[in-house]
C-alpha positions in Angstrom: 10.9 19.2 -11.8 12.4 16.1 -14.4 10.8 13.0 -13.5 14.9 11.3 -13.1 15.1 13.2 -9.7 11.8 11.7 -8.4 13.8 8.4 -8.2 15.9 10.2 -5.4 13.1 10.7 -3.5 11.5 7.3 -3.4 13.2 4.5 -1.3 16.1 6.9 0.3 16.6 7.4 3.7 19.2 9.5 5.5 21.8 7.1 7.9 22.6 9.0 11.3 26.3 9.4 11.5 28.4 10.9 13.9 29.5 14.7 12.4 28.0 13.6 9.2 24.8 11.9 8.2 24.8 9.5 5.4 22.3 9.7 2.4 21.3 6.4 1.0 19.3 5.7 -1.8 18.4 2.2 -2.5 18.7 0.3 -6.4 15.3 -1.6 -5.7 12.4 0.1 -4.7 10.5 -1.5 -1.9 6.8 -2.6 -2.7 5.9 -1.0 0.8 5.4 1.8 2.2 5.5 2.8 6.4 2.3 3.7 8.1 2.7 5.7 11.2 -0.4 5.7 13.0 -1.7 8.2 15.6 0.3 6.5 18.4 3.9 6.5 16.7 2.8 2.8 15.8 4.9 1.9 12.5 3.2 -0.3 10.3 4.5 -2.0 7.1 1.9 -1.6 4.3 2.2 -3.4 1.1 1.4 -1.5 -2.0 2.0 -4.2 -4.3 0.5 -7.8 -4.8 2.6 -11.0 -5.2 2.4 -10.6 -9.0 4.1 -7.0 -8.7 0.7 -5.1 -9.2 -0.7 -2.4 -7.8 -3.5 -2.6 -5.0 -6.4 -1.1 -5.5 -7.3 1.8 -3.6 -10.3 -0.1 -1.8 -7.4 -2.4 -0.6 -5.4 0.4 0.5 -8.1 2.0 2.4 -9.0 -1.3 4.4 -5.2 -2.0 5.2 -5.0 1.3 6.7 -8.4 1.1 8.6 -6.8 -2.0 10.1 -3.7 -0.4 11.0 -5.4 2.8 12.9 -7.6 0.1 14.4 -4.5 -1.8 16.0 -2.9 1.5 16.8 -5.6 2.8 18.6 -6.3 -0.1 20.4 -2.4 -1.0 22.0 -0.8 2.6 22.8 3.1 2.9 22.3 4.7 4.0 25.4 7.6 5.6 23.7 7.5 5.6 19.8 11.1 5.3 18.4 10.6 7.7 15.6 10.5 10.4 17.8 14.5 9.8 18.5 14.9 10.6 14.6 14.2 14.1 15.7 17.1 14.6 18.1 20.5 16.4 17.7 22.4 14.4 14.6 24.9 13.5 16.7 22.9 12.2 19.5 20.5 10.4 17.4 23.8 8.5 15.6 24.3 7.1 19.2 20.8 6.0 19.7 20.8 4.5 16.3 23.7 2.2 16.8 23.0 1.3 20.2 19.1 0.1 18.9 20.8 -1.5 16.1 22.9 -3.6 18.5 20.0 -4.1 20.9 18.0 -7.6 21.2 14.6 -7.6 20.1 11.6 -6.8 22.6 11.8 -10.3 24.2 15.3 -10.6 24.4 15.7 -13.4 22.5 15.9 -12.0 19.1 19.6 -10.9 17.9 19.5 -8.3 15.1 15.5 -8.2 15.4 16.0 -4.0 15.9 18.4 -3.8 13.2 16.1 -5.7 10.5 13.0 -3.4 11.8 15.1 -0.3 11.7 16.0 -1.5 7.8 12.4 -2.4 7.2 11.7 1.2 7.7 14.9 2.3 5.6 13.9 0.4 2.7 10.1 1.5 2.1 9.3 4.0 -0.3 8.3 6.8 2.4 6.4 6.9 5.5 2.7 8.2 6.0 1.7 9.6 8.8 -1.5 9.6 10.4 -2.1 12.4 12.9 -4.4 13.6 15.2 -4.3 17.4 15.8 -2.9 18.4 19.0 -4.5 21.6 20.6 -3.6 24.9 19.0 -0.2 26.2 20.4 -0.7 29.6 18.6 -4.0 31.5 17.5 -6.7 29.0 16.4 -6.8 29.8 12.7 -3.2 31.3 12.3 -0.6 30.0 9.5 1.5 28.6 12.4 -1.7 26.5 13.7 -2.0 25.1 10.4 1.4 24.4 9.0 2.8 22.9 12.4 0.9 19.5 12.1 2.5 19.3 8.9 5.7 19.8 10.2 6.7 17.8 13.5 3.0 18.2 15.5 4.2 16.5 19.1 7.2 14.8 17.1 5.8 11.3 18.2 4.7 10.3 15.0 7.4 11.2 12.5 10.5 9.5 11.1 12.5 12.3 10.0 15.2 10.4 8.1 12.4 9.5 5.3 10.0 11.1 3.1 6.9 11.9 4.9 3.5 12.7 3.7 1.2 13.7 6.4 -2.3 13.6 6.8 -3.9 14.8 9.4 -8.0 13.8 10.7 -9.5 17.1 9.2 -8.0 16.5 5.9 -5.2 18.7 5.9 -2.2 17.1 4.2 1.7 17.9 3.3 5.0 16.2 3.0 8.0 16.7 4.8 12.1 15.3 4.3 
């Protein structure tokens, strides 16, 4: 693959629209990724320090551990990422409503639009998954691939490049 093509994988998102989605590649690459941990909770994870240098593996691992701890201590009732798996026209309607709605405390106008922009501007999404009970025969190809595709859909953002890592060490990506 030509490295030039990689530029169009990172900092790119699919904006839902009625009848037609729009593929958007941002001019500037964001210095963070979105980490989706376990309960569909989203965390903004920096990958660069204030000077623009790549954070160490140890620092990134520590930040991931902190996010996972927070995700397991405060479960989400309805992860918003699941909506990105709806039929496209339906997701487009919800997307517009979410952008217009006020924040959780109903006081911050534009909060939801800023949160969506944070996800959209990220380099990519990393999904850390628990393994659901097998739907297919244990050990089958379908059983191995389902968690790397959609799992239960609660821990995904289908409009971004996603790297999926399961608790048993399997990894894959989906777009």
